[in-house]
C-alpha positions in Angstrom: 123.9 188.3 151.6 127.0 188.2 153.7 128.5 185.8 156.2 129.7 187.4 159.5 132.6 186.1 161.5 131.4 186.5 165.1 134.1 184.3 166.7 135.3 186.0 169.8 133.0 189.0 169.3 130.6 190.2 171.9 127.0 189.6 170.8 124.1 190.5 173.0 120.8 188.7 173.1 118.0 190.5 174.9 115.4 188.0 176.1 115.5 184.7 177.9 112.7 182.6 176.3 112.8 179.9 173.6 113.4 182.3 170.7 116.2 184.0 172.5 117.6 180.5 173.3 117.6 179.6 169.6 119.4 182.8 168.6 121.9 182.5 171.5 122.7 178.9 170.6 123.4 179.9 166.9 125.7 182.6 168.0 127.5 180.5 170.6 127.9 177.7 168.0 129.8 180.2 165.8 132.2 181.0 168.7 130.6 184.4 169.7 131.0 185.7 173.2 127.3 185.8 174.0 125.8 188.0 176.7 122.1 187.3 177.5 120.1 190.1 179.2 116.9 188.8 180.8 115.3 188.5 184.2 114.7 184.8 183.7 116.2 182.1 181.4 114.7 179.2 179.6 116.2 176.0 181.1 117.9 175.3 177.8 120.4 178.1 178.4 122.1 175.8 180.9 123.7 173.9 178.0 125.2 177.1 176.5 128.3 179.0 177.4 126.9 182.5 177.8 127.1 185.4 180.2 123.8 186.0 181.9 122.8 189.5 183.0 119.9 188.7 185.3 117.7 191.8 184.9 115.8 193.8 182.3 117.4 195.5 179.3 119.4 198.8 179.7 120.9 200.8 176.9 124.4 200.3 178.4 124.1 196.6 177.7 125.1 197.4 174.1 128.5 198.9 175.0 131.2 197.0 173.2 128.7 194.8 171.3 129.3 193.8 167.7 125.6 192.9 167.2 122.4 192.6 169.2 119.3 190.4 168.9 116.1 191.5 170.6 113.9 188.4 171.3 111.6 189.3 174.1 107.8 189.0 174.2 107.6 192.8 174.9 107.3 194.8 171.7 108.2 198.1 173.5 111.5 196.6 174.7 112.3 195.1 171.3 111.7 198.5 169.7 113.9 200.2 172.3 116.7 197.7 171.7 116.4 198.4 167.9 116.5 202.2 168.4 119.5 202.0 170.7 121.4 199.7 168.4 120.7 201.9 165.4 121.9 204.9 167.3 125.2 203.1 168.0 125.5 201.8 164.4 125.3 198.2 165.5 124.0 195.2 163.6 120.6 194.5 165.0 117.9 191.9 164.6 114.5 191.9 166.2 113.2 188.4 166.1 110.2 188.0 163.8 110.0 191.8 162.9 111.9 192.2 159.6 111.2 195.9 159.4 113.2 196.4 162.6 116.3 194.4 161.4 119.4 195.6 159.6 120.4 192.0 159.2 118.5 188.7 159.2 119.5 185.3 160.3 119.2 182.6 157.7 118.5 179.0 158.3 121.9 177.3 158.3 123.0 173.7 157.7 126.6 173.1 158.9 128.7 170.1 157.9 132.4 170.5 158.9 133.7 173.7 157.3 130.7 174.0 155.0 127.8 176.3 155.9 124.8 176.5 153.6 122.5 179.4 154.4 118.9 179.7 153.2 117.0 183.0 153.5 113.6 184.1 152.3 114.4 187.7 153.2 112.2 187.4 156.3 109.1 186.4 154.3 108.9 182.9 155.8 111.3 181.4 158.4 109.4 178.2 158.2 110.0 177.9 154.4 113.7 178.7 154.9 114.0 176.0 157.6 112.3 173.4 155.3 114.7 174.2 152.5 117.6 174.0 154.9 116.5 170.6 156.0 116.2 169.5 152.3 119.7 170.7 151.6 121.0 168.8 154.7 120.1 165.7 152.9 122.4 166.7 150.0 125.4 168.0 151.8 127.1 165.5 154.1 130.3 164.2 155.5 131.9 163.4 152.1 131.5 167.1 151.1 133.0 168.2 154.5 136.0 165.8 153.9 136.5 167.2 150.4 136.4 170.8 151.7 139.1 170.0 154.3 141.2 168.3 151.6 140.9 171.3 149.3 141.7 173.7 152.1 145.0 171.8 152.6 145.8 172.2 148.8 145.2 176.0 148.7 148.9 176.9 149.5 150.2 174.3 147.1 147.9 175.7 144.3 149.0 179.3 145.0 152.7 178.3 144.8 152.3 176.0 141.7 149.6 177.4 139.6 150.5 180.9 138.3 147.1 182.5 137.8 143.7 182.8 139.5 142.1 181.2 136.4 144.5 178.2 136.5 143.8 177.7 140.2 140.1 178.0 139.7 140.0 175.5 136.9 142.3 173.1 138.8 140.0 173.2 141.8 136.9 172.8 139.7 138.3 169.7 138.1 139.3 168.3 141.5 135.8 168.8 142.8 134.2 167.3 139.7 136.4 164.2 140.0 135.8 163.8 143.7 132.1 164.1 143.5 131.5 162.1 140.3 
């Protein structure tokens, strides 16, 4: 499992329906520069800051992309996007077809700087979403506030605690005290 920093990176979503909307919203929420390629768009896209290419997919749509998500209702188009992305060495995800993905999108709960991701390895997005919702009940604003506080102490700790182990132990104690 890895977390990707997509902020400012060009990410392409092929498809304009509800699934594509969900994927585009997640990318846009992380600061990606999202390009959506689709003849038509779900009305929900109006709330997103994306670049819309109003036509069907073409291989050149992947130029300069960091990653691509295929989310159309046309299996042949999704497979073509996958093949083109693989040929370019891009990260690619075909919605609801784990065998055509070289990365998967977990269900994520965000609270300030904290992101908790849940994945079932593509076995059941519904189960991942349910677990994410359960986790959301555990991770809240007090955790986000603590994360911000600890972020502010990192430089101090680096300058005042001589070893990695000393810093690790000091932060662990601070977390335990704050959440007791």
